[in-house]
C-alpha positions as CSV (number, residue, x, y, z in Angstrom):
1,M,-2.8,-32.6,8.7
2,N,-3.7,-31.8,12.3
3,D,-7.6,-32.7,12.9
4,G,-7.6,-30.1,15.8
5,M,-6.5,-27.2,13.6
6,P,-8.6,-25.1,11.1
7,L,-7.6,-25.8,7.6
8,I,-7.1,-22.1,6.8
9,G,-4.6,-19.4,7.8
10,K,-5.1,-16.7,10.3
11,N,-5.9,-13.8,7.7
12,E,-8.3,-16.2,5.9
13,L,-9.9,-17.2,9.1
14,W,-10.7,-13.6,10.0
15,E,-11.9,-12.9,6.7
16,R,-14.2,-15.6,6.6
17,L,-15.5,-14.8,10.2
18,N,-16.4,-11.3,8.8
19,W,-18.1,-13.1,5.7
20,L,-20.1,-15.2,8.1
21,I,-21.5,-12.2,9.8
22,L,-22.3,-10.7,6.4
23,L,-24.0,-13.8,5.3
24,R,-26.1,-13.9,8.4
25,W,-27.7,-10.5,7.5
26,F,-28.8,-11.9,4.2
27,A,-30.2,-14.9,6.0
28,V,-32.2,-12.6,8.2
29,T,-33.4,-10.8,5.2
30,G,-34.4,-14.0,3.6
31,V,-36.1,-15.4,6.6
32,F,-38.2,-12.2,6.9
33,I,-39.2,-12.4,3.2
34,V,-40.3,-16.0,3.6
35,I,-42.2,-15.5,6.6
36,T,-44.0,-12.4,5.2
37,G,-44.7,-14.2,1.8
38,T,-45.9,-17.5,3.6
39,K,-48.3,-15.5,6.0
40,Y,-49.6,-12.7,3.9
41,V,-49.2,-14.0,0.1
42,F,-49.8,-17.6,0.4
43,G,-52.0,-17.4,3.5
44,F,-50.6,-20.2,5.4
45,D,-51.2,-20.4,9.2
46,I,-47.9,-20.1,10.9
47,P,-47.2,-18.7,14.4
48,L,-46.0,-15.2,13.3
49,F,-45.0,-13.9,16.8
50,Q,-42.7,-16.7,17.5
51,L,-41.0,-16.5,14.0
52,V,-40.6,-12.8,14.2
53,S,-39.2,-13.0,17.7
54,G,-36.5,-15.6,16.2
55,I,-35.7,-12.8,13.7
56,V,-35.1,-10.4,16.3
57,I,-33.1,-12.7,18.5
58,L,-30.9,-13.4,15.4
59,V,-30.3,-9.8,14.8
60,I,-29.1,-9.2,18.3
61,F,-26.9,-12.1,18.1
62,N,-25.3,-10.8,14.8
63,I,-24.8,-7.3,16.2
64,F,-22.9,-8.9,19.0
65,F,-20.8,-11.0,16.8
66,R,-20.1,-7.9,14.7
67,V,-18.7,-6.1,17.7
68,H,-16.7,-9.0,18.8
69,N,-15.3,-9.7,15.5
70,S,-13.9,-6.0,15.5
71,Y,-12.3,-6.6,18.9
72,L,-10.7,-9.8,17.5
73,K,-9.3,-7.9,14.6
74,S,-7.5,-5.4,17.2
75,Q,-6.0,-8.5,18.9
76,K,-4.9,-10.2,15.6
77,N,-1.1,-10.3,16.6
78,T,-1.4,-11.8,20.2
79,P,-0.4,-15.3,20.5
80,A,-3.7,-16.8,21.5
81,W,-5.6,-15.1,18.6
82,F,-6.0,-18.2,16.5
83,G,-7.6,-20.2,19.2
84,K,-9.9,-17.4,20.2
85,A,-11.0,-16.9,16.5
86,A,-11.7,-20.6,16.0
87,G,-13.7,-20.8,19.2
88,F,-15.6,-17.7,18.1
89,A,-16.5,-19.4,14.8
90,N,-17.6,-22.4,16.7
91,V,-20.0,-20.4,18.7
92,Q,-21.3,-18.5,15.7
93,I,-22.2,-21.8,13.9
94,F,-23.7,-23.3,17.2
95,V,-26.0,-20.2,17.3
96,D,-27.0,-20.6,13.5
97,L,-27.7,-24.4,14.2
98,S,-29.8,-23.5,17.3
99,M,-31.7,-20.7,15.6
100,L,-32.3,-22.8,12.5
101,T,-33.9,-25.6,14.8
102,Y,-35.9,-22.9,16.5
103,F,-37.4,-21.8,13.1
104,I,-37.8,-25.4,11.9
105,H,-39.7,-26.1,15.1
106,F,-42.4,-23.2,14.7
107,S,-42.7,-23.9,11.0
108,G,-43.6,-27.5,10.6
109,G,-40.7,-29.6,12.1
110,M,-40.1,-32.5,9.9
111,E,-42.8,-31.3,7.4
112,N,-40.6,-28.2,6.6
113,I,-38.4,-28.7,3.5
114,F,-36.0,-26.3,4.9
115,I,-34.4,-28.8,7.2
116,F,-31.8,-29.4,4.5
117,Y,-30.5,-25.9,5.2
118,F,-28.5,-27.6,8.0
119,I,-26.2,-29.0,5.2
120,F,-25.1,-25.5,4.2
121,H,-23.9,-24.8,7.9
122,I,-22.0,-28.2,7.9
123,V,-20.3,-27.2,4.8
124,I,-19.4,-23.8,6.2
125,A,-18.2,-25.5,9.4
126,S,-16.1,-28.0,7.4
127,V,-14.4,-25.2,5.4
128,L,-14.0,-22.8,8.2
129,L,-13.1,-25.2,11.2
130,S,-11.1,-28.2,11.9
131,K,-12.1,-31.6,11.0
132,K,-12.9,-32.6,14.4
133,A,-15.0,-29.4,15.1
134,A,-16.8,-30.0,11.7
135,F,-18.0,-33.5,12.8
136,L,-19.0,-32.1,16.3
137,Q,-20.9,-29.4,14.6
138,A,-22.7,-32.2,12.6
139,T,-23.4,-34.1,15.7
140,L,-24.8,-31.0,17.3
141,A,-27.1,-30.6,14.3
142,V,-28.4,-34.1,14.6
143,A,-28.8,-33.8,18.2
144,L,-30.8,-30.7,17.9
145,L,-33.2,-31.8,15.2
146,G,-33.4,-35.4,16.9
147,T,-34.4,-33.7,20.1
148,L,-37.0,-31.7,18.5
149,V,-38.4,-34.6,16.6
150,L,-38.5,-36.8,19.7
151,A,-40.1,-34.1,21.8
152,E,-42.8,-33.6,19.1
153,Q,-43.3,-37.3,19.0
154,L,-43.7,-37.6,22.7
155,K,-46.0,-34.5,22.7
156,L,-43.6,-32.6,25.1
157,V,-43.9,-29.7,22.7
158,P,-46.6,-28.8,20.2
159,H,-46.2,-29.7,16.7
160,Y,-46.9,-26.6,14.4
161,H,-48.6,-28.0,11.3
162,L,-48.0,-26.2,8.0
163,A,-51.7,-25.6,7.2
164,G,-52.2,-24.8,3.6
165,F,-49.0,-26.5,2.5
166,I,-49.3,-30.0,3.9
167,P,-52.6,-31.8,3.7
168,S,-54.3,-32.0,7.3
169,D,-54.4,-35.7,7.2
170,M,-50.6,-35.6,7.2
171,C,-50.1,-33.3,10.1
172,L,-49.4,-36.3,12.4
173,L,-46.6,-37.9,10.3
174,D,-46.0,-41.8,10.9
175,S,-43.2,-42.2,13.3
176,R,-41.5,-44.5,11.1
177,Y,-41.3,-42.0,8.3
178,V,-40.1,-39.4,10.9
179,Y,-37.2,-41.6,12.3
180,G,-36.4,-42.7,8.8
181,M,-36.1,-39.2,7.6
182,L,-34.1,-38.4,10.6
183,F,-31.7,-41.2,9.9
184,V,-31.3,-40.0,6.3
185,F,-30.7,-36.5,7.6
186,A,-28.1,-37.5,10.0
187,T,-26.2,-39.8,7.6
188,T,-26.3,-37.0,5.0
189,L,-24.8,-34.4,7.4
190,Y,-21.8,-36.8,8.5
191,I,-21.1,-37.8,4.8
192,T,-21.3,-33.8,3.9
193,A,-18.7,-33.3,6.7
194,Y,-16.4,-36.0,5.7
195,M,-16.5,-35.1,2.0
196,T,-16.1,-31.4,2.5
197,T,-13.2,-31.8,5.1
198,S,-11.6,-34.3,2.9
199,I,-11.6,-32.2,0.1
200,A,-10.6,-29.1,2.0
201,A,-7.6,-31.0,3.5
202,K,-6.4,-32.1,0.0
203,L,-6.7,-28.7,-1.4
204,K,-4.8,-27.2,1.7
205,S,-2.2,-29.9,1.1
206,E,-1.7,-29.0,-2.5
207,E,-1.6,-25.5,-1.7
208,E,1.0,-25.8,0.9
209,K,3.1,-28.1,-1.5
210,L,2.6,-25.2,-4.2
211,A,3.7,-22.6,-1.7
212,D,6.9,-24.5,-0.8
213,A,7.7,-24.9,-4.6
214,N,7.2,-21.1,-5.2
215,E,9.5,-20.3,-2.2
216,Q,12.1,-22.6,-3.6
217,L,11.6,-21.0,-7.1
218,A,11.9,-17.6,-5.5
219,L,15.2,-18.7,-3.6
220,Q,16.8,-19.9,-6.8
221,D,15.8,-16.7,-8.6
222,R,17.5,-14.7,-5.9
223,L,20.6,-16.8,-5.9
224,K,20.7,-16.5,-10.0
225,S,20.3,-12.8,-9.5
226,Q,23.2,-12.6,-6.9
227,Y,25.2,-14.6,-9.6
228,V,24.2,-12.1,-12.4
229,L,24.9,-9.2,-10.1
230,T,28.5,-10.5,-9.6
231,V,29.4,-11.1,-13.0
232,A,27.7,-8.1,-14.3
233,H,29.8,-6.1,-11.9
234,D,33.1,-7.6,-13.0
235,I,31.9,-7.2,-16.7
236,G,31.2,-3.5,-16.0
237,G,34.6,-3.1,-14.5
238,A,36.3,-4.4,-17.6
239,L,34.2,-2.3,-19.8
240,S,34.9,0.7,-18.0
241,A,38.6,0.0,-18.3
242,V,38.4,-0.7,-21.9
243,Q,36.4,2.5,-22.4
244,S,39.2,4.6,-20.6
245,C,41.8,3.3,-22.8
246,L,39.7,4.1,-26.0
247,K,39.1,7.8,-24.7
248,V,42.9,8.0,-24.2
249,V,43.5,7.1,-27.8
250,L,40.5,9.4,-29.1
251,C,42.2,12.2,-27.2
252,D,45.5,11.7,-28.9
253,Y,47.3,11.1,-25.7
254,T,49.1,8.2,-27.3
255,G,50.1,10.2,-30.3
256,A,48.0,11.1,-33.5
257,I,46.1,8.4,-35.3
258,S,44.6,8.2,-38.8
259,D,41.1,9.5,-39.5
260,K,40.1,5.9,-40.4
261,S,41.5,4.6,-37.0
262,R,39.8,7.3,-35.3
263,E,36.4,6.5,-36.8
264,M,36.9,2.8,-35.8
265,V,37.8,3.6,-32.3
266,A,34.9,6.0,-31.9
267,R,32.6,3.2,-33.0
268,A,34.3,0.9,-30.6
269,E,33.8,3.4,-27.8
270,N,30.2,4.1,-28.6
271,R,29.3,0.4,-28.5
272,I,31.2,0.2,-25.1
273,T,29.1,3.1,-23.9
274,Y,25.9,1.1,-24.9
275,L,27.1,-2.0,-23.2
276,L,28.1,-0.1,-20.1
277,K,24.3,1.1,-20.0
278,F,23.1,-2.4,-20.7
279,V,25.3,-3.7,-17.7
280,K,24.2,-1.1,-15.4
281,D,20.6,-1.9,-16.0
282,L,21.3,-5.5,-15.7
283,L,23.0,-4.7,-12.3
284,D,20.0,-2.8,-11.2
285,L,17.5,-5.3,-12.1
286,S,19.6,-8.0,-10.3
287,K,19.6,-5.9,-7.3
288,M,15.9,-5.7,-7.3
289,R,15.4,-9.4,-7.7
290,A,18.1,-10.3,-5.3
291,G,15.8,-8.8,-2.7
292,L,18.5,-6.4,-1.2
293,K,17.0,-4.0,1.5
294,M,15.8,-0.7,0.5
295,K,16.4,2.0,3.0
296,K,13.4,4.4,3.2
297,E,13.9,8.0,3.6
298,K,11.6,11.3,3.5
299,I,12.0,12.7,-0.2
300,F,10.0,15.0,-2.3
301,P,8.8,13.7,-5.7
302,A,8.8,17.2,-7.3
303,A,12.3,18.0,-6.3
304,V,13.6,14.8,-7.5
305,A,11.8,15.3,-10.8
306,R,13.3,18.6,-11.3
307,K,16.8,17.2,-10.6
308,I,16.2,14.4,-13.2
309,I,15.1,17.1,-15.8
310,E,18.1,19.0,-15.1
311,Q,20.2,15.9,-15.9
312,L,18.3,15.5,-19.2
313,S,18.4,19.2,-20.2
314,G,21.1,18.4,-23.0
315,N,18.5,16.2,-25.0
316,I,15.5,18.4,-23.9
317,N,17.4,21.6,-25.3
318,E,18.5,19.8,-28.4
319,K,15.1,18.5,-29.3
320,K,13.3,21.7,-28.1
321,L,10.9,19.9,-26.0
322,K,8.3,21.6,-23.7
323,I,8.5,20.2,-20.2
324,D,5.9,20.7,-17.6
325,I,5.9,19.9,-13.9
326,L,2.5,20.2,-12.5
327,S,2.5,19.6,-8.7
328,G,-0.4,20.7,-6.5
329,N,2.0,21.0,-3.6
330,E,5.7,21.1,-3.7
331,N,5.8,19.8,-0.3
332,I,4.2,16.6,-1.0
333,F,6.7,13.9,0.3
334,I,7.0,10.2,0.3
335,Y,9.0,7.6,2.3
336,A,11.0,5.7,-0.3
337,D,14.4,4.5,-1.0
338,P,16.2,7.6,-2.6
339,G,18.3,5.9,-5.2
340,A,15.6,3.5,-6.3
341,W,12.9,6.5,-6.5
342,E,15.5,8.6,-8.5
343,Q,16.1,5.7,-10.8
344,L,12.3,5.0,-11.3
345,M,11.8,8.9,-12.1
346,S,15.0,8.8,-14.4
347,N,13.8,5.7,-16.3
348,L,10.2,7.2,-17.0
349,L,11.4,10.6,-17.8
350,A,14.2,9.6,-19.9
351,N,11.9,7.3,-21.8
352,A,9.5,10.2,-22.5
353,V,12.2,12.4,-23.6
354,K,13.8,9.9,-25.8
355,Y,10.7,8.8,-27.7
356,T,9.2,12.3,-28.2
357,P,10.1,13.9,-31.5
358,P,11.4,17.5,-31.6
359,E,9.3,20.4,-30.5
360,G,7.2,17.8,-28.6
361,R,5.7,18.0,-24.8
362,V,6.4,16.0,-21.8
363,S,4.4,16.6,-18.8
364,L,4.5,15.4,-15.1
365,K,1.6,15.5,-12.7
366,I,2.3,14.8,-9.1
367,G,-0.5,14.7,-6.5
368,E,-1.8,12.9,-3.5
369,K,-4.8,11.0,-2.7
370,Q,-5.6,9.7,1.0
371,N,-2.2,8.0,1.9
372,N,-1.0,7.6,-1.7
373,I,1.4,9.5,-4.1
374,E,0.0,9.5,-7.7
375,M,2.1,10.5,-10.7
376,E,1.2,10.8,-14.3
377,I,4.2,11.1,-17.0
378,R,2.7,12.0,-20.4
379,D,4.4,12.5,-23.7
380,T,3.6,13.5,-27.3
381,G,6.0,10.6,-28.6
382,I,5.7,7.7,-30.8
383,G,3.3,5.8,-28.5
384,I,3.0,2.1,-28.0
385,P,0.9,-0.3,-30.0
386,E,-2.1,-1.5,-28.1
387,N,-1.2,-5.2,-28.5
388,D,2.3,-4.5,-26.8
389,L,1.1,-2.8,-23.8
390,E,0.7,-6.1,-21.8
391,N,4.4,-6.7,-22.5
392,I,6.2,-3.6,-21.9
393,F,7.2,-4.3,-18.3
394,K,8.9,-7.7,-19.3
395,D,12.7,-8.1,-19.4
396,F,14.3,-7.0,-22.6
397,F,10.8,-6.2,-24.4
398,R,10.8,-3.2,-26.8
399,S,7.7,-2.5,-28.8
400,K,7.9,-3.0,-32.6
401,N,7.8,0.8,-33.4
402,A,10.6,1.5,-30.8
403,E,12.8,-1.2,-32.6
404,D,11.9,0.3,-35.9
405,S,13.0,3.8,-34.6
406,S,16.7,4.9,-34.6
407,V,16.6,5.2,-30.7
408,S,18.6,2.5,-29.0
409,G,17.6,0.9,-25.7
410,T,18.1,-2.3,-23.7
411,G,14.5,-3.1,-23.0
412,L,15.2,-3.1,-19.2
413,G,14.2,0.3,-18.2
414,L,10.5,-0.2,-17.6
415,S,11.1,-3.9,-16.1
416,I,13.3,-1.9,-13.4
417,A,10.8,0.7,-12.9
418,K,8.1,-2.0,-12.2
419,H,10.4,-3.8,-9.8
420,I,10.8,-0.6,-7.8
421,V,7.3,0.2,-7.7
422,D,6.5,-3.3,-6.6
423,R,9.1,-3.0,-3.8
424,H,7.2,0.0,-2.7
425,E,3.8,-1.9,-2.6
426,G,2.6,0.3,-5.5
427,K,1.1,0.1,-9.1
428,I,2.3,1.2,-12.4
429,W,0.4,1.0,-15.7
430,C,0.5,2.6,-19.1
431,E,-2.1,4.1,-21.5
432,S,-1.1,4.6,-25.1
433,K,-1.8,4.4,-28.8
434,A,0.8,4.2,-31.6
435,G,1.5,7.6,-32.9
436,E,-0.5,9.3,-30.2
437,G,2.0,9.5,-27.2
438,S,2.1,7.6,-23.8
439,S,0.9,8.1,-20.4
440,F,2.6,6.2,-17.5
441,F,0.8,6.1,-14.2
442,V,2.4,5.3,-10.7
443,T,0.6,5.1,-7.5
444,V,2.6,4.3,-4.3
445,P,1.6,4.5,-0.6
446,K,3.5,7.2,1.2
447,G,4.8,4.6,3.6
448,E,7.1,4.8,6.7
449,K,10.6,5.2,7.5
450,N,12.0,1.7,7.6
451,E,13.9,-1.0,5.8
452,R,12.4,-3.7,3.6
């Protein structure tokens, strides 16, 4: 680990800079409450003007830090950003230590029990900055407090006694006690910096190892998917050839066959049809996991939905289902991979039609919210048991009531749907109860025309 570099990444560094500014607003509020309570509730004699002035100065600094942090965000992609952000963090902590010393001076010096708040700043510096910077900040804290103690002992600056909190005969603390406290304070800060940076470095090292292991696993998964993709494609080709031969026999092109033979061949052809659907789903899932590029184009979800419903019209008419497409605006569009989006809609609508009993209802709502497209596909079908909802997007999973029904399925449709939504940086979830139908929700950003 490089001692000159922060222990966190670029995104995390900016987030913590923002957090540091937010934390300072809480600190300003806390200092104001303590000063007000000390002066007007407990009646302690404290230099109110100097302390309130310190609060005003801290507020001004924090406003400046907030503005500069916004500027840093706009420069996030520049090469020198990381160094500037780390320097900005050092400046913030330097100001915090200086202001804390200022407040300590005007509220009792070494009498003030809040001197241990220096430790919090060293912990923040140790997590936020490099190991070297953390020790430099600890040295700065020791130097600031040490200079204050020495200046008070030499009467170069006045000592502000905490009247009402510390007895008057203790206002001039014994120098041996003061310097002993300063020594303990200094060693505590250095030990804190050492322990915090060591733990942070160890955690960072383990995080990097875990990230490398995850990357290797992801690579192996992609390679496995590529292998399955090749094998499934070959199997699909062979099954299609077998199915063609069976259709030739069923159509009597090879001559008449007995009823018993026709029945057996028809069964075989039905099984081949199921296997072809299974292989197709396996191919689609493997394509998603292999990370093949998705070319995004401008498409209209309502138009795609009507196309899918037209393809399902045979089953819809046979079961006398009521189909509703509710779109507030037919011109709502999205940038998505056309093939993947059509497959997503097909999987969800086909499931709704398949598991809805005759004379039931399937409805599709399409809307937009800010820069997102939102869809809801609701049916009055068999529903999904509540304890199965967390598993429905897993490979090959079928709920118990779906398995008990006469409806066949591969258990891959919803898994494919989730992969498609994930690739489009969206979310998909389901709300359902057994026997009461299901509602599937999809939210995806409109996106831009690109490849990913």
